[in-house]
Residue, then its C-alpha position, 0 to 999 in steps of 0.5 A: m690848551r683848547r684841545a684840553i678844554l674840549r676834552a674836559r667838556r666831553r668828559g663832563r658831558r659823558r659824566g652828566i649823561a651817565l649821571v642822568m642814566v643812573v638817576a633814571a635807572i634808580a627812578i625806574l627801580t624805585v617805581m618797580l619796587a613800590e609797585f611790587q611792594d603794593d602788589t605784595s602788600a595787597e596780596a598779603a592783606s587779601a590773604i590775611a583777610d581771607r584767613d580772618a574771615l574763615q576763622a570768623e566763620y568757624m567761630a560763628k559756626s561754633a556758636v550755632n552748634l553750641a546754641r543747638l546744644l544749649v536748647a537741646s539740653e532744656p529737657t534735662v534742666r526741666t527734669a532736674i527741677q521736676p521734684l520741686f514742681m511735683m511738691m506743688r502738684r504741677k508739671p514743670p514748664q519749659i525753661p527758656v534757657w535760650e534767653y541766657s545764651d550769652r552767659m551760659l555759653g560764655v565759658f567757650n567765648d573770650d575772656e569777657g564771656s568767661k568772666e560772665f559765665a564764672a559770675t553766673l555759676g560760680v565756677d572757674k574755667v581754669d578747671g576745664k580744658n579746651l575752653g575759651m576762644p583766643g584771638g576772637r569771640f562770638e556773639v549769639s542770640i537765640v530767637d524763639e520763632d514759636a513766640k511769633i505769628n506764623t504767616n506760613l499758616g497761609a500755605s497750610n489747610d483751611i483751618a490754618h487759614i482761618r487761624l491765621a486770619k484771626e491772628v492777623m486781624g486780632l493784631v491789626a484790629p486795635p483802634q489806635y492803628n486806624p490812621l495806618f490804614e487810612q492813608r495812602d502808601g508810597a504808590g498812592q494806594f489804600h489798603d485796609r485791614l481786610a485787604i492786607c490780611g487776605a493778601l498775606i494768606d493769598w500769597a502763600d496758599p496754592d489756590e487762585q481764590a481770594f481769601n475773605c478775612d471778614l471774621t463775621q463771614l468765615s463760614a464762607v471763606q471759599s466764596g471770596g471770589v477770584e484773586d485780584a490782579w493788583y500785582q499785575l497793575l504794578p509798574k514792574a508786574y509780578r504774580r503771587k507766589n502761591a507757595p510757602y514763604d521762604s524768608l521774612d523779607e518776602l513779606h515785602s512783596v505782599r500787597g499792603v506790607g509797606d514800611d509803616f506796616w512792617a515797622t508796626f506789625v512785622d519787625p519793629e526793631p530790626s536790631d533785636p529780632k526777639k521783638r519781631v512779631m511775625t515769622v515764616w518759620g514757626s510750628g503754628a501755635v504761639n507760645v504764650n510764655t515767650a511771646n511779646s505783649q504785642t503778639l499776645l494781644g493779637v493772639v487773644c484778639a484772634g479768639a475774642p475779637q469783641a473783647d474790650i482789650c481789642t476795641d478799647a485802646a485804654q484796655a489794650q494799654l492795660f493789657l500790654m502793661g500787665v504782661t510787661m510787668a509780669r515778665g519783669i517780676t518773673m525775670g523771664a521765668p515761664i508764667f503759665g504752666s499750661t494753656r489752661d492757665f493762660v485762658d484762666a488768666m485772661t478770663g479773670k481766674g487763676m493766679l494772674g487773673p485777679i492781678l490783671a483785674g486789679l489793674g483795671m483790665k476787664p475779663v476776656k470772653f473767648q468765642s470758644e475756649a477749646e478752639f483758642q487753646k489749640s492756637i497756643t502752646t507753652e513749649s517752643k520747638m522752632f528757633s532762629i540762631y543769629a551768630v556772629g564770629v569776630k576775629k580780632g586783627y591789627r587795627r581792625e576786626t573781621r565779622v561774619a554773620i550766620h542765621a540758622v533756623v533749627d527745628f526741634r520737633n523730632a529731635p532726640s533727647l540728649s540722654g538718648a543720643a548716640p555717644 
């Protein structure tokens, strides 16, 4: 009996050990399976993310190419409406087709974009082929860089330096900005208007001579002395670039261009680049048909620094309000057929001059109307294209952004392009 009990105990122990081993084996296999599943899931998610990112990138690239095509088609649109302007004995102005890029390119976008396109032109994409973008969409914004003050004029010749100095001083001159130049920056330094204006030009010009932005002494701009050593006195010293700006962010490195200056005169609303005031990609002259009211005020004050709209805050506000009102009435259509039309409006003549005078704005007397006309234009050739490709996924979406700058100064017309 005793032996039978001992054998039963031994068998029980063996079974217990076997059970423990089985449980341990199952636990190890479970851990291995979970780890294998995690690795596989991570690799699959990474592969899907890479796939979605690639698709989103090409959606953005498609938007850039479509935007280029849209801008290139503007001369064709202008030719189509030329007979209408011939009846009025006027030359047709450049049509800002880029302002309607979201609707004009909607037929190539997702269903929502196609509906906007159909509502705008009254057509149905069902009649077309290879249209739409299943599984994703693109967002595109075309920004007119010739509607902004080009700081890269500082890398050009002496005449361009003087023009930029006038535009910068015209932009910052209104008295409502006085508090901005009377306080210390984050480093405890003061920077007045002349210092910042000269710094913007000295950063890009190739010489070591300080530029004098005093508009009353522009005949002696080369006698400003040697550029100061302000940058060498910083905790992390660096030198002026003495070469053209490569990006807008590079302006942050210039003396006096702090957050307050940036938010006031460079990029007031980063989420909307169309409201940007300065650029590094423009062709030089400012397009008076597309420039925002703040930029126009700076350009006008560059040619007429003693004008009332440049020295009286109330007059400046009337000018800004008048430009904004005119843009609202025309719904983005060009107001000025030529640079002469803009000069006439500012001096109280033409069609718009009496309207501005009726609002209470005093006529502007330019120092030289001929020279001022050289600094403005009614056609834009430089554009920034901000495109975002969006690929929809399961419970998430992948976004890839592209910023391209396009120069149309020497671009052939679509009618003359090779098939």
